[in-house]
Structure formats: C-alpha cells, structure tokens
Backbone as CSV, one residue per row, in Angstrom:
resi,resn,N_x,N_y,N_z,CA_x,CA_y,CA_z,C_x,C_y,C_z
1,UNK,0.886,-1.170,0.003,0.034,-0.011,0.057,0.872,1.204,-0.019
2,UNK,0.495,2.179,-0.893,1.212,3.413,-0.968,0.679,4.449,0.195
3,UNK,1.664,5.330,0.544,1.326,6.361,1.482,0.019,7.285,0.977
4,UNK,0.096,7.608,-0.212,-0.938,8.428,-0.896,-1.405,7.837,-2.334
5,UNK,-2.599,8.040,-2.537,-3.063,7.649,-3.800,-3.702,8.761,-4.703
6,UNK,-4.221,9.826,-3.997,-4.892,10.965,-4.795,-4.296,12.118,-3.992
7,UNK,-4.006,13.195,-4.877,-3.491,14.471,-4.274,-4.022,15.610,-5.222
8,UNK,-4.713,16.630,-4.610,-5.239,17.680,-5.322,-4.081,18.585,-5.480
9,UNK,-3.892,19.235,-6.676,-2.951,20.183,-7.047,-3.320,21.573,-6.506
10,UNK,-4.595,21.821,-6.270,-4.976,23.129,-5.703,-5.058,23.288,-4.232
11,UNK,-5.654,22.270,-3.528,-5.757,22.393,-2.111,-4.703,21.546,-1.418
12,UNK,-4.059,20.699,-2.075,-3.032,19.758,-1.600,-3.636,18.681,-0.698
13,UNK,-4.976,18.471,-0.746,-5.446,17.453,0.061,-4.976,15.983,-0.479
14,UNK,-4.533,15.088,0.346,-3.883,13.850,0.056,-4.865,12.697,0.740
15,UNK,-5.350,11.801,-0.147,-6.173,10.764,0.428,-5.855,9.388,-0.237
16,UNK,-6.306,8.276,0.422,-6.287,6.949,-0.188,-7.387,6.755,-1.099
17,UNK,-7.287,5.839,-2.007,-8.385,5.531,-2.972,-9.661,5.313,-2.298
18,UNK,-9.680,4.465,-1.121,-10.956,4.137,-0.335,-11.577,5.369,0.215
19,UNK,-10.731,6.412,0.575,-11.234,7.533,1.368,-11.720,8.639,0.423
20,UNK,-11.457,8.601,-0.870,-11.817,9.563,-1.844,-13.187,9.855,-1.873
21,UNK,-14.147,8.952,-1.849,-15.565,9.305,-1.896,-16.026,10.141,-0.751
22,UNK,-15.338,10.287,0.320,-15.619,11.045,1.543,-15.234,12.613,1.272
23,UNK,-14.420,12.909,0.344,-14.137,14.231,0.058,-15.129,15.035,-0.734
24,UNK,-15.378,16.213,-0.479,-16.397,17.029,-1.174,-16.028,17.105,-2.663
25,UNK,-17.040,17.199,-3.534,-16.728,17.384,-4.898,-16.090,18.637,-5.287
26,UNK,-16.532,19.683,-4.679,-15.956,21.028,-4.844,-14.629,21.171,-4.003
27,UNK,-13.510,21.539,-4.663,-12.143,21.849,-3.997,-12.244,23.114,-3.267
28,UNK,-11.811,23.277,-2.042,-11.866,24.552,-1.317,-10.743,25.499,-1.829
29,UNK,-9.773,24.940,-2.563,-8.627,25.645,-3.181,-7.503,26.019,-2.131
30,UNK,-7.544,25.546,-0.777,-6.479,25.643,0.006,-6.437,27.002,0.651
31,UNK,-5.307,27.220,1.531,-5.219,28.497,2.251,-4.988,29.762,1.282
32,UNK,-4.687,29.586,0.137,-4.443,30.653,-0.866,-5.562,30.857,-1.797
33,UNK,-6.794,30.432,-1.363,-8.056,30.481,-2.131,-8.383,31.940,-2.699
34,UNK,-7.942,33.042,-1.958,-8.214,34.359,-2.443,-7.342,34.667,-3.661
35,UNK,-6.186,34.059,-3.763,-5.289,34.361,-4.750,-5.298,33.438,-6.079
36,UNK,-5.924,32.268,-5.809,-5.974,31.231,-6.827,-7.049,31.392,-7.942
37,UNK,-6.666,31.247,-9.133,-7.645,31.122,-10.190,-7.904,29.744,-10.539
38,UNK,-9.134,29.323,-10.129,-9.419,27.797,-10.317,-9.510,27.492,-11.804
39,UNK,-9.244,26.343,-12.199,-9.297,25.927,-13.603,-10.644,26.110,-14.226
40,UNK,-11.697,26.055,-13.482,-13.148,26.280,-14.001,-13.331,27.750,-14.346
41,UNK,-12.445,28.691,-13.937,-12.650,30.119,-14.250,-12.115,30.403,-15.632
42,UNK,-11.222,29.533,-16.301,-10.622,29.829,-17.441,-11.447,29.167,-18.579
43,UNK,-11.575,29.927,-19.556,-12.413,29.517,-20.784,-11.709,29.859,-22.096
44,UNK,-11.359,28.942,-22.887,-10.744,29.138,-24.178,-11.796,29.836,-25.202
45,UNK,-11.522,31.045,-25.717,-12.492,31.604,-26.596,-11.966,31.626,-27.973
46,UNK,-10.556,31.359,-28.249,-9.918,31.343,-29.540,-8.791,30.347,-29.372
47,UNK,-7.999,30.056,-30.434,-6.903,29.164,-30.276,-5.856,29.495,-29.227
48,UNK,-5.588,30.862,-29.230,-4.569,31.426,-28.276,-5.130,32.358,-27.387
49,UNK,-6.393,32.534,-27.119,-6.933,33.465,-26.335,-7.737,32.884,-25.207
50,UNK,-7.748,33.330,-24.032,-8.433,32.832,-22.876,-9.184,33.941,-22.228
51,UNK,-10.397,33.584,-21.643,-11.182,34.445,-20.859,-11.199,33.970,-19.499
52,UNK,-11.015,34.934,-18.536,-11.148,34.541,-17.043,-12.311,35.082,-16.426
53,UNK,-13.060,34.276,-15.785,-14.262,34.705,-14.947,-13.683,34.956,-13.549
54,UNK,-13.751,36.105,-12.976,-13.293,36.297,-11.603,-14.097,35.662,-10.625
55,UNK,-13.566,34.808,-9.727,-14.375,34.219,-8.679,-14.708,35.308,-7.686
56,UNK,-15.863,35.027,-7.129,-16.380,35.964,-6.035,-15.503,36.099,-4.881
57,UNK,-15.360,37.214,-4.275,-14.537,37.328,-2.981,-13.052,36.942,-3.281
58,UNK,-12.556,37.260,-4.274,-11.038,36.882,-4.534,-10.341,38.071,-5.369
59,UNK,-9.156,38.127,-5.232,-8.369,39.116,-6.036,-7.122,38.420,-6.562
60,UNK,-7.429,37.428,-7.542,-6.263,36.531,-7.975,-5.243,37.433,-8.880
61,UNK,-3.925,37.022,-8.825,-2.959,37.545,-9.655,-2.589,36.377,-10.686
62,UNK,-2.750,36.764,-11.904,-2.494,35.780,-13.076,-1.094,36.054,-13.506
63,UNK,-0.265,35.064,-13.622,1.092,35.182,-14.006,1.368,34.216,-15.234
64,UNK,1.864,34.820,-16.250,2.166,33.996,-17.523,3.710,33.936,-17.579
65,UNK,4.174,32.682,-17.919,5.600,32.502,-18.000,5.926,32.202,-19.395
66,UNK,7.036,32.825,-19.916,7.349,32.377,-21.313,8.482,31.410,-21.165
67,UNK,8.097,30.198,-21.495,9.119,29.043,-21.345,10.201,29.084,-22.380
68,UNK,10.028,29.972,-23.375,11.048,29.909,-24.491,12.139,30.880,-24.302
69,UNK,12.042,31.750,-23.241,12.969,32.741,-23.128,13.961,32.403,-21.930
C-alpha cells in the first residue's frame, strides 16, 4: 500500500483511494484561495485567447511565464 493515492494540486489534500468518496466534490482551493484562479474560471475563446471569470470574493494574480526565453 502506498502512502498516498490521490492528491489535489489546488488544495493539496492527499487521500487513499478508499477515502476519496468522503471528500467534497468542490475543491476549497486551500489557504491561498483568495489568490488562486481555479481551472473552472478559465475558458478558451480562440486558439490562443483565454477568458477568465473572476471568482467571487477573490483578487487573483494571473502570471504567465514564457518558457522559450
């Protein structure tokens, strides 16, 4: 048996497979939830364009990194 089976990248919750059904379906986004842009807030509107819907009660900072520089 492994120490962990499932880990959320947003809230960092770690659970075994048999405990996963006990977790809520909606992620609380962890301690930095005011600054996090959840993946459900980003929508592709063109091939290279994205639209972000700002979550309520938040002030996220969106950072884009150019991996080619």
